[in-house]
PDB file of N, CA, C and O in Angstrom:
ATOM      1  N   UNK A   1       0.851  -1.175   0.000  1.00  0.00           N
ATOM      2  CA  UNK A   1       0.000   0.000   0.000  1.00  0.00           C
ATOM      3  C   UNK A   1       0.896   1.237   0.000  1.00  0.00           C
ATOM      4  O   UNK A   1       1.776   1.373   0.850  1.00  0.00           O
ATOM      5  N   UNK A   2       0.673   2.117  -0.937  1.00  0.00           N
ATOM      6  CA  UNK A   2       1.478   3.329  -1.025  1.00  0.00           C
ATOM      7  C   UNK A   2       1.005   4.398  -0.048  1.00  0.00           C
ATOM      8  O   UNK A   2       1.821   5.097   0.553  1.00  0.00           O
ATOM      9  N   UNK A   3      -0.320   4.528   0.114  1.00  0.00           N
ATOM     10  CA  UNK A   3      -0.849   5.618   0.930  1.00  0.00           C
ATOM     11  C   UNK A   3      -2.089   5.172   1.692  1.00  0.00           C
ATOM     12  O   UNK A   3      -2.974   4.530   1.129  1.00  0.00           O
ATOM     13  N   UNK A   4      -2.148   5.513   2.965  1.00  0.00           N
ATOM     14  CA  UNK A   4      -3.337   5.288   3.784  1.00  0.00           C
ATOM     15  C   UNK A   4      -3.877   6.647   4.203  1.00  0.00           C
ATOM     16  O   UNK A   4      -3.148   7.482   4.739  1.00  0.00           O
ATOM     17  N   UNK A   5      -5.149   6.853   3.954  1.00  0.00           N
ATOM     18  CA  UNK A   5      -5.814   8.101   4.341  1.00  0.00           C
ATOM     19  C   UNK A   5      -6.769   7.753   5.476  1.00  0.00           C
ATOM     20  O   UNK A   5      -7.651   6.910   5.309  1.00  0.00           O
ATOM     21  N   UNK A   6      -6.600   8.390   6.617  1.00  0.00           N
ATOM     22  CA  UNK A   6      -7.429   8.106   7.783  1.00  0.00           C
ATOM     23  C   UNK A   6      -8.312   9.316   8.051  1.00  0.00           C
ATOM     24  O   UNK A   6      -7.826  10.437   8.203  1.00  0.00           O
ATOM     25  N   UNK A   7      -9.629   9.069   8.107  1.00  0.00           N
ATOM     26  CA  UNK A   7     -10.594  10.149   8.306  1.00  0.00           C
ATOM     27  C   UNK A   7     -11.374   9.879   9.591  1.00  0.00           C
ATOM     28  O   UNK A   7     -12.121   8.902   9.660  1.00  0.00           O
ATOM     29  N   UNK A   8     -11.216  10.725  10.607  1.00  0.00           N
ATOM     30  CA  UNK A   8     -12.048  10.587  11.799  1.00  0.00           C
ATOM     31  C   UNK A   8     -13.445  11.124  11.475  1.00  0.00           C
ATOM     32  O   UNK A   8     -13.577  12.114  10.756  1.00  0.00           O
ATOM     33  N   UNK A   9     -14.479  10.476  12.000  1.00  0.00           N
ATOM     34  CA  UNK A   9     -15.842  10.895  11.671  1.00  0.00           C
ATOM     35  C   UNK A   9     -16.756  10.790  12.882  1.00  0.00           C
ATOM     36  O   UNK A   9     -16.677   9.843  13.665  1.00  0.00           O
ATOM     37  N   UNK A  10     -17.614  11.774  13.017  1.00  0.00           N
ATOM     38  CA  UNK A  10     -18.674  11.746  14.025  1.00  0.00           C
ATOM     39  C   UNK A  10     -19.830  12.583  13.510  1.00  0.00           C
ATOM     40  O   UNK A  10     -19.700  13.797  13.350  1.00  0.00           O
ATOM     41  N   UNK A  11     -20.952  11.946  13.251  1.00  0.00           N
ATOM     42  CA  UNK A  11     -22.148  12.618  12.730  1.00  0.00           C
ATOM     43  C   UNK A  11     -21.818  13.505  11.532  1.00  0.00           C
ATOM     44  O   UNK A  11     -22.157  14.688  11.507  1.00  0.00           O
ATOM     45  N   UNK A  12     -21.163  12.926  10.557  1.00  0.00           N
ATOM     46  CA  UNK A  12     -20.719  13.680   9.380  1.00  0.00           C
ATOM     47  C   UNK A  12     -21.706  13.640   8.218  1.00  0.00           C
ATOM     48  O   UNK A  12     -21.479  14.297   7.203  1.00  0.00           O
ATOM     49  N   UNK A  13     -22.780  12.896   8.342  1.00  0.00           N
ATOM     50  CA  UNK A  13     -23.698  12.739   7.216  1.00  0.00           C
ATOM     51  C   UNK A  13     -24.143  14.077   6.637  1.00  0.00           C
ATOM     52  O   UNK A  13     -24.130  14.256   5.419  1.00  0.00           O
ATOM     53  N   UNK A  14     -24.530  14.999   7.474  1.00  0.00           N
ATOM     54  CA  UNK A  14     -25.073  16.261   6.974  1.00  0.00           C
ATOM     55  C   UNK A  14     -24.427  17.483   7.615  1.00  0.00           C
ATOM     56  O   UNK A  14     -25.103  18.489   7.833  1.00  0.00           O
ATOM     57  N   UNK A  15     -23.167  17.418   7.912  1.00  0.00           N
ATOM     58  CA  UNK A  15     -22.488  18.574   8.498  1.00  0.00           C
ATOM     59  C   UNK A  15     -22.150  19.581   7.432  1.00  0.00           C
ATOM     60  O   UNK A  15     -21.733  19.207   6.336  1.00  0.00           O
ATOM     61  N   UNK A  16     -22.317  20.821   7.723  1.00  0.00           N
ATOM     62  CA  UNK A  16     -21.990  21.969   6.882  1.00  0.00           C
ATOM     63  C   UNK A  16     -22.603  21.846   5.494  1.00  0.00           C
ATOM     64  O   UNK A  16     -23.601  22.507   5.207  1.00  0.00           O
ATOM     65  N   UNK A  17     -22.042  21.034   4.643  1.00  0.00           N
ATOM     66  CA  UNK A  17     -22.578  20.810   3.309  1.00  0.00           C
ATOM     67  C   UNK A  17     -23.394  19.528   3.346  1.00  0.00           C
ATOM     68  O   UNK A  17     -23.148  18.653   4.176  1.00  0.00           O
ATOM     69  N   UNK A  18     -24.332  19.420   2.478  1.00  0.00           N
ATOM     70  CA  UNK A  18     -25.157  18.206   2.431  1.00  0.00           C
ATOM     71  C   UNK A  18     -24.273  16.976   2.227  1.00  0.00           C
ATOM     72  O   UNK A  18     -23.497  16.911   1.274  1.00  0.00           O
ATOM     73  N   UNK A  19     -24.397  16.012   3.122  1.00  0.00           N
ATOM     74  CA  UNK A  19     -23.679  14.739   3.035  1.00  0.00           C
ATOM     75  C   UNK A  19     -22.171  14.932   2.879  1.00  0.00           C
ATOM     76  O   UNK A  19     -21.575  14.445   1.918  1.00  0.00           O
ATOM     77  N   UNK A  20     -21.576  15.621   3.797  1.00  0.00           N
ATOM     78  CA  UNK A  20     -20.147  15.958   3.725  1.00  0.00           C
ATOM     79  C   UNK A  20     -19.253  14.729   3.606  1.00  0.00           C
ATOM     80  O   UNK A  20     -18.314  14.738   2.810  1.00  0.00           O
ATOM     81  N   UNK A  21     -19.515  13.680   4.367  1.00  0.00           N
ATOM     82  CA  UNK A  21     -18.643  12.507   4.316  1.00  0.00           C
ATOM     83  C   UNK A  21     -18.706  11.842   2.949  1.00  0.00           C
ATOM     84  O   UNK A  21     -17.685  11.383   2.436  1.00  0.00           O
ATOM     85  N   UNK A  22     -19.881  11.784   2.361  1.00  0.00           N
ATOM     86  CA  UNK A  22     -20.026  11.191   1.032  1.00  0.00           C
ATOM     87  C   UNK A  22     -19.282  11.983  -0.024  1.00  0.00           C
ATOM     88  O   UNK A  22     -18.627  11.410  -0.894  1.00  0.00           O
ATOM     89  N   UNK A  23     -19.382  13.288   0.053  1.00  0.00           N
ATOM     90  CA  UNK A  23     -18.674  14.137  -0.912  1.00  0.00           C
ATOM     91  C   UNK A  23     -17.165  14.010  -0.750  1.00  0.00           C
ATOM     92  O   UNK A  23     -16.431  13.951  -1.737  1.00  0.00           O
ATOM     93  N   UNK A  24     -16.710  13.967   0.482  1.00  0.00           N
ATOM     94  CA  UNK A  24     -15.278  13.836   0.746  1.00  0.00           C
ATOM     95  C   UNK A  24     -14.736  12.519   0.202  1.00  0.00           C
ATOM     96  O   UNK A  24     -13.707  12.501  -0.473  1.00  0.00           O
ATOM     97  N   UNK A  25     -15.420  11.426   0.493  1.00  0.00           N
ATOM     98  CA  UNK A  25     -14.975  10.124   0.005  1.00  0.00           C
ATOM     99  C   UNK A  25     -15.012  10.067  -1.521  1.00  0.00           C
ATOM    100  O   UNK A  25     -14.133   9.474  -2.145  1.00  0.00           O
ATOM    101  N   UNK A  26     -16.017  10.675  -2.111  1.00  0.00           N
ATOM    102  CA  UNK A  26     -16.105  10.715  -3.565  1.00  0.00           C
ATOM    103  C   UNK A  26     -14.948  11.464  -4.198  1.00  0.00           C
ATOM    104  O   UNK A  26     -14.384  11.015  -5.196  1.00  0.00           O
ATOM    105  N   UNK A  27     -14.597  12.588  -3.630  1.00  0.00           N
ATOM    106  CA  UNK A  27     -13.481  13.388  -4.158  1.00  0.00           C
ATOM    107  C   UNK A  27     -12.145  12.668  -4.000  1.00  0.00           C
ATOM    108  O   UNK A  27     -11.322  12.661  -4.915  1.00  0.00           O
ATOM    109  N   UNK A  28     -11.941  12.070  -2.845  1.00  0.00           N
ATOM    110  CA  UNK A  28     -10.700  11.328  -2.619  1.00  0.00           C
ATOM    111  C   UNK A  28     -10.597  10.183  -3.617  1.00  0.00           C
ATOM    112  O   UNK A  28      -9.556   9.994  -4.248  1.00  0.00           O
ATOM    113  N   UNK A  29     -11.662   9.431  -3.757  1.00  0.00           N
ATOM    114  CA  UNK A  29     -11.671   8.295  -4.668  1.00  0.00           C
ATOM    115  C   UNK A  29     -11.427   8.733  -6.108  1.00  0.00           C
ATOM    116  O   UNK A  29     -10.632   8.123  -6.823  1.00  0.00           O
ATOM    117  N   UNK A  30     -12.097   9.768  -6.518  1.00  0.00           N
ATOM    118  CA  UNK A  30     -11.947  10.275  -7.891  1.00  0.00           C
ATOM    119  C   UNK A  30     -10.503  10.692  -8.165  1.00  0.00           C
ATOM    120  O   UNK A  30      -9.942  10.358  -9.209  1.00  0.00           O
ATOM    121  N   UNK A  31      -9.912  11.415  -7.233  1.00  0.00           N
ATOM    122  CA  UNK A  31      -8.538  11.875  -7.426  1.00  0.00           C
ATOM    123  C   UNK A  31      -7.559  10.713  -7.522  1.00  0.00           C
ATOM    124  O   UNK A  31      -6.778  10.636  -8.471  1.00  0.00           O
ATOM    125  N   UNK A  32      -7.594   9.810  -6.548  1.00  0.00           N
ATOM    126  CA  UNK A  32      -6.592   8.760  -6.501  1.00  0.00           C
ATOM    127  C   UNK A  32      -6.799   7.684  -7.552  1.00  0.00           C
ATOM    128  O   UNK A  32      -5.838   7.011  -7.924  1.00  0.00           O
ATOM    129  N   UNK A  33      -8.001   7.499  -8.038  1.00  0.00           N
ATOM    130  CA  UNK A  33      -8.215   6.539  -9.120  1.00  0.00           C
ATOM    131  C   UNK A  33      -7.604   7.040 -10.425  1.00  0.00           C
ATOM    132  O   UNK A  33      -7.374   6.255 -11.346  1.00  0.00           O
ATOM    133  N   UNK A  34      -7.341   8.337 -10.507  1.00  0.00           N
ATOM    134  CA  UNK A  34      -6.707   8.886 -11.710  1.00  0.00           C
ATOM    135  C   UNK A  34      -5.176   8.865 -11.608  1.00  0.00           C
ATOM    136  O   UNK A  34      -4.489   9.373 -12.494  1.00  0.00           O
ATOM    137  N   UNK A  35      -4.649   8.283 -10.539  1.00  0.00           N
ATOM    138  CA  UNK A  35      -3.195   8.189 -10.352  1.00  0.00           C
ATOM    139  C   UNK A  35      -2.779   6.721 -10.383  1.00  0.00           C
ATOM    140  O   UNK A  35      -3.614   5.823 -10.489  1.00  0.00           O
ATOM    141  N   UNK A  36      -1.490   6.501 -10.291  1.00  0.00           N
ATOM    142  CA  UNK A  36      -0.976   5.133 -10.238  1.00  0.00           C
ATOM    143  C   UNK A  36      -0.718   4.667  -8.809  1.00  0.00           C
ATOM    144  O   UNK A  36      -0.148   3.594  -8.607  1.00  0.00           O
ATOM    145  N   UNK A  37      -1.124   5.448  -7.821  1.00  0.00           N
ATOM    146  CA  UNK A  37      -0.889   5.105  -6.422  1.00  0.00           C
ATOM    147  C   UNK A  37      -1.845   4.000  -5.974  1.00  0.00           C
ATOM    148  O   UNK A  37      -3.013   3.977  -6.360  1.00  0.00           O
ATOM    149  N   UNK A  38      -1.334   3.096  -5.162  1.00  0.00           N
ATOM    150  CA  UNK A  38      -2.232   2.191  -4.450  1.00  0.00           C
ATOM    151  C   UNK A  38      -2.593   2.909  -3.148  1.00  0.00           C
ATOM    152  O   UNK A  38      -1.724   3.475  -2.485  1.00  0.00           O
ATOM    153  N   UNK A  39      -3.851   2.883  -2.796  1.00  0.00           N
ATOM    154  CA  UNK A  39      -4.281   3.644  -1.623  1.00  0.00           C
ATOM    155  C   UNK A  39      -5.421   2.929  -0.914  1.00  0.00           C
ATOM    156  O   UNK A  39      -6.082   2.049  -1.466  1.00  0.00           O
ATOM    157  N   UNK A  40      -5.621   3.340   0.318  1.00  0.00           N
ATOM    158  CA  UNK A  40      -6.768   2.884   1.093  1.00  0.00           C
ATOM    159  C   UNK A  40      -7.288   4.064   1.881  1.00  0.00           C
ATOM    160  O   UNK A  40      -6.538   4.971   2.242  1.00  0.00           O
ATOM    161  N   UNK A  41      -8.588   4.038   2.143  1.00  0.00           N
ATOM    162  CA  UNK A  41      -9.216   5.071   2.960  1.00  0.00           C
ATOM    163  C   UNK A  41      -9.797   4.368   4.178  1.00  0.00           C
ATOM    164  O   UNK A  41     -10.583   3.429   4.051  1.00  0.00           O
ATOM    165  N   UNK A  42      -9.407   4.827   5.346  1.00  0.00           N
ATOM    166  CA  UNK A  42      -9.903   4.266   6.599  1.00  0.00           C
ATOM    167  C   UNK A  42     -10.723   5.354   7.289  1.00  0.00           C
ATOM    168  O   UNK A  42     -10.204   6.415   7.634  1.00  0.00           O
ATOM    169  N   UNK A  43     -12.008   5.072   7.483  1.00  0.00           N
ATOM    170  CA  UNK A  43     -12.876   6.012   8.192  1.00  0.00           C
ATOM    171  C   UNK A  43     -13.089   5.447   9.591  1.00  0.00           C
ATOM    172  O   UNK A  43     -13.559   4.322   9.756  1.00  0.00           O
ATOM    173  N   UNK A  44     -12.737   6.243  10.590  1.00  0.00           N
ATOM    174  CA  UNK A  44     -12.893   5.839  11.987  1.00  0.00           C
ATOM    175  C   UNK A  44     -14.093   6.583  12.547  1.00  0.00           C
ATOM    176  O   UNK A  44     -14.036   7.790  12.786  1.00  0.00           O
ATOM    177  N   UNK A  45     -15.184   5.846  12.754  1.00  0.00           N
ATOM    178  CA  UNK A  45     -16.413   6.452  13.267  1.00  0.00           C
ATOM    179  C   UNK A  45     -16.433   6.354  14.787  1.00  0.00           C
ATOM    180  O   UNK A  45     -16.153   5.299  15.355  1.00  0.00           O
ATOM    181  N   UNK A  46     -16.766   7.460  15.434  1.00  0.00           N
ATOM    182  CA  UNK A  46     -16.765   7.512  16.896  1.00  0.00           C
ATOM    183  C   UNK A  46     -18.187   7.498  17.451  1.00  0.00           C
ATOM    184  O   UNK A  46     -18.557   8.353  18.256  1.00  0.00           O
ATOM    185  N   UNK A  47     -18.986   6.513  17.012  1.00  0.00           N
ATOM    186  CA  UNK A  47     -20.331   6.352  17.556  1.00  0.00           C
ATOM    187  C   UNK A  47     -21.353   7.317  16.996  1.00  0.00           C
ATOM    188  O   UNK A  47     -22.218   7.794  17.731  1.00  0.00           O
ATOM    189  N   UNK A  48     -21.274   7.614  15.718  1.00  0.00           N
ATOM    190  CA  UNK A  48     -22.222   8.544  15.101  1.00  0.00           C
ATOM    191  C   UNK A  48     -23.662   8.094  15.329  1.00  0.00           C
ATOM    192  O   UNK A  48     -23.960   6.900  15.353  1.00  0.00           O
ATOM    193  N   UNK A  49     -24.543   9.070  15.495  1.00  0.00           N
ATOM    194  CA  UNK A  49     -25.952   8.790  15.718  1.00  0.00           C
ATOM    195  C   UNK A  49     -26.780   9.073  14.461  1.00  0.00           C
ATOM    196  O   UNK A  49     -27.999   8.903  14.470  1.00  0.00           O
ATOM    197  N   UNK A  50     -26.129   9.499  13.399  1.00  0.00           N
ATOM    198  CA  UNK A  50     -26.821   9.723  12.134  1.00  0.00           C
ATOM    199  C   UNK A  50     -26.465   8.578  11.175  1.00  0.00           C
ATOM    200  O   UNK A  50     -26.123   7.487  11.630  1.00  0.00           O
ATOM    201  N   UNK A  51     -26.537   8.802   9.896  1.00  0.00           N
ATOM    202  CA  UNK A  51     -26.288   7.741   8.918  1.00  0.00           C
ATOM    203  C   UNK A  51     -24.863   7.773   8.356  1.00  0.00           C
ATOM    204  O   UNK A  51     -24.633   7.331   7.231  1.00  0.00           O
ATOM    205  N   UNK A  52     -23.929   8.282   9.117  1.00  0.00           N
ATOM    206  CA  UNK A  52     -22.537   8.332   8.670  1.00  0.00           C
ATOM    207  C   UNK A  52     -22.036   6.951   8.279  1.00  0.00           C
ATOM    208  O   UNK A  52     -21.438   6.794   7.214  1.00  0.00           O
ATOM    209  N   UNK A  53     -22.265   5.956   9.110  1.00  0.00           N
ATOM    210  CA  UNK A  53     -21.775   4.604   8.846  1.00  0.00           C
ATOM    211  C   UNK A  53     -22.396   4.050   7.565  1.00  0.00           C
ATOM    212  O   UNK A  53     -21.702   3.416   6.769  1.00  0.00           O
ATOM    213  N   UNK A  54     -23.689   4.278   7.355  1.00  0.00           N
ATOM    214  CA  UNK A  54     -24.352   3.788   6.144  1.00  0.00           C
ATOM    215  C   UNK A  54     -23.750   4.418   4.889  1.00  0.00           C
ATOM    216  O   UNK A  54     -23.543   3.733   3.887  1.00  0.00           O
ATOM    217  N   UNK A  55     -23.471   5.708   4.942  1.00  0.00           N
ATOM    218  CA  UNK A  55     -22.876   6.399   3.800  1.00  0.00           C
ATOM    219  C   UNK A  55     -21.500   5.821   3.502  1.00  0.00           C
ATOM    220  O   UNK A  55     -21.170   5.566   2.344  1.00  0.00           O
ATOM    221  N   UNK A  56     -20.703   5.616   4.534  1.00  0.00           N
ATOM    222  CA  UNK A  56     -19.348   5.065   4.357  1.00  0.00           C
ATOM    223  C   UNK A  56     -19.416   3.639   3.819  1.00  0.00           C
ATOM    224  O   UNK A  56     -18.624   3.271   2.951  1.00  0.00           O
ATOM    225  N   UNK A  57     -20.341   2.839   4.317  1.00  0.00           N
ATOM    226  CA  UNK A  57     -20.483   1.450   3.858  1.00  0.00           C
ATOM    227  C   UNK A  57     -20.738   1.383   2.351  1.00  0.00           C
ATOM    228  O   UNK A  57     -20.251   0.467   1.689  1.00  0.00           O
ATOM    229  N   UNK A  58     -21.481   2.325   1.807  1.00  0.00           N
ATOM    230  CA  UNK A  58     -21.753   2.341   0.368  1.00  0.00           C
ATOM    231  C   UNK A  58     -20.462   2.501  -0.435  1.00  0.00           C
ATOM    232  O   UNK A  58     -20.352   1.963  -1.537  1.00  0.00           O
ATOM    233  N   UNK A  59     -19.491   3.229   0.101  1.00  0.00           N
ATOM    234  CA  UNK A  59     -18.236   3.438  -0.599  1.00  0.00           C
ATOM    235  C   UNK A  59     -17.344   2.202  -0.572  1.00  0.00           C
ATOM    236  O   UNK A  59     -16.436   2.087  -1.395  1.00  0.00           O
ATOM    237  N   UNK A  60     -17.576   1.298   0.333  1.00  0.00           N
ATOM    238  CA  UNK A  60     -16.792   0.063   0.363  1.00  0.00           C
ATOM    239  C   UNK A  60     -17.018  -0.753  -0.896  1.00  0.00           C
ATOM    240  O   UNK A  60     -16.153  -1.537  -1.287  1.00  0.00           O
ATOM    241  N   UNK A  61     -18.146  -0.586  -1.527  1.00  0.00           N
ATOM    242  CA  UNK A  61     -18.504  -1.368  -2.710  1.00  0.00           C
ATOM    243  C   UNK A  61     -17.887  -0.790  -3.977  1.00  0.00           C
ATOM    244  O   UNK A  61     -17.856  -1.456  -5.012  1.00  0.00           O
ATOM    245  N   UNK A  62     -17.393   0.453  -3.902  1.00  0.00           N
ATOM    246  CA  UNK A  62     -16.866   1.121  -5.096  1.00  0.00           C
ATOM    247  C   UNK A  62     -15.422   0.749  -5.318  1.00  0.00           C
ATOM    248  O   UNK A  62     -14.805   1.214  -6.276  1.00  0.00           O
TER     249      UNK A  62
END
């Protein structure tokens, strides 16, 4: 693995911008898929009470 990106998360589903965690993961994925780097994204959820975990789980399939 060339790069590990670690994102701490707590109730990020709808913070500031609509679905902030989803947008962030989408941008990271889009950028690194256009490179030759091998990478992983690790999201550390600290007991979110919203749908943060569900949003992140959808990205595992991509």
